[in-house]
C-alpha positions in Angstrom: -31.2 14.0 -32.4 -29.0 13.3 -29.7 -25.3 12.3 -29.9 -25.4 11.3 -26.0 -27.7 8.4 -24.4 -27.7 8.2 -20.4 -26.0 4.5 -20.5 -22.9 6.6 -22.7 -22.6 8.7 -20.7 -22.7 6.4 -17.1 -20.2 4.2 -19.1 -17.6 6.8 -20.4 -18.1 8.4 -15.9 -16.6 5.2 -15.0 -14.0 4.8 -17.0 -12.8 8.2 -15.9 -13.9 7.9 -12.0 -12.4 4.5 -11.0 -9.0 4.7 -11.9 -8.9 7.8 -10.0 -10.6 6.7 -7.1 -8.1 3.8 -6.9 -5.2 6.1 -8.1 -6.1 8.4 -4.3 -6.0 5.0 -2.7 -2.6 4.3 -3.0 -1.7 8.1 -2.7 -3.1 7.7 1.2 -0.5 4.9 2.0 2.9 5.4 3.4 5.1 2.9 4.5 8.0 4.2 6.8 11.0 3.2 9.3 10.2 4.4 12.8 13.1 3.5 14.5 15.0 0.5 16.4 13.1 -3.2 17.0 13.7 -5.0 20.3 15.4 -7.4 18.4 17.0 -5.9 16.0 16.5 -3.8 13.2 14.6 -1.7 11.7 10.7 -1.0 12.5 8.0 0.1 9.6 4.9 1.0 9.6 1.9 1.3 7.1 0.0 4.1 7.7 -3.4 5.6 6.3 -2.7 9.3 6.0 -6.6 10.1 5.6 -8.3 10.6 8.5 -12.0 10.2 7.2 -11.8 6.8 4.8 -10.2 3.1 5.9 -9.1 1.7 3.1 -7.8 -1.9 2.8 -4.2 -2.4 0.6 -2.6 -5.2 -1.3 1.2 -5.2 -0.4 3.9 -7.6 -1.8 6.5 -8.4 1.3 9.9 -9.6 0.0 12.7 -11.3 1.6 15.9 -11.6 0.4 18.0 -14.2 2.6 21.9 -14.9 1.2 21.5 -12.7 -2.4 17.9 -14.7 -3.2 14.5 -12.2 -3.0 11.7 -14.5 -2.4 7.9 -12.4 -2.4 4.5 -12.7 -0.5 1.3 -10.9 -1.0 -0.4 -9.1 2.1 -3.5 -8.0 3.0 -3.9 -5.1 5.2 -7.6 -3.0 6.2 -6.5 0.5 8.0 -9.4 2.6 9.2 -9.1 6.5 8.9 -5.6 8.0 9.7 -4.6 4.2 11.0 -1.1 3.2 11.4 0.4 -0.5 12.0 3.7 -1.9 12.5 4.5 -4.3 9.2 7.3 -6.2 10.5 11.4 -5.6 11.0 13.6 -5.6 8.6 17.4 -6.4 9.8 20.3 -5.0 7.4 22.5 -6.8 4.9 26.7 -6.2 5.3 25.9 -3.3 2.1 22.8 -1.8 4.2 20.0 -2.5 1.9 17.4 -4.1 4.0 16.5 -7.8 3.8 12.7 -7.1 3.8 10.8 -4.7 1.9 7.3 -4.1 1.6 5.9 -2.3 -1.4 1.9 -1.4 -1.8 1.0 -3.1 -5.0 -3.0 -2.3 -4.8 -5.4 0.2 -2.8 -9.1 0.6 -2.5 -11.0 2.6 0.2 -13.7 0.9 1.9 
């Protein structure tokens, strides 16, 4: 008597492999400050730390003006090992950055 059949095994494999692949793509992304901008503020870059595979990411950019935050969604594609400038973020009097970026999801291309 067969307990498992091929479609069931493939379905189980999809459930196990897909979340791992998405999690790895997010883990391959870094966002870091790197120096000052000519217009003031701190320069923030996003990098794909995977040197063999490109990826596509969805980011949330949050801007705080007079204590009120507003967010937008950004789609960005990065080639293997590629870095891109996200933008410049000034700091308020308490030292908090007024523009921040957070990775929501990513997948390999």
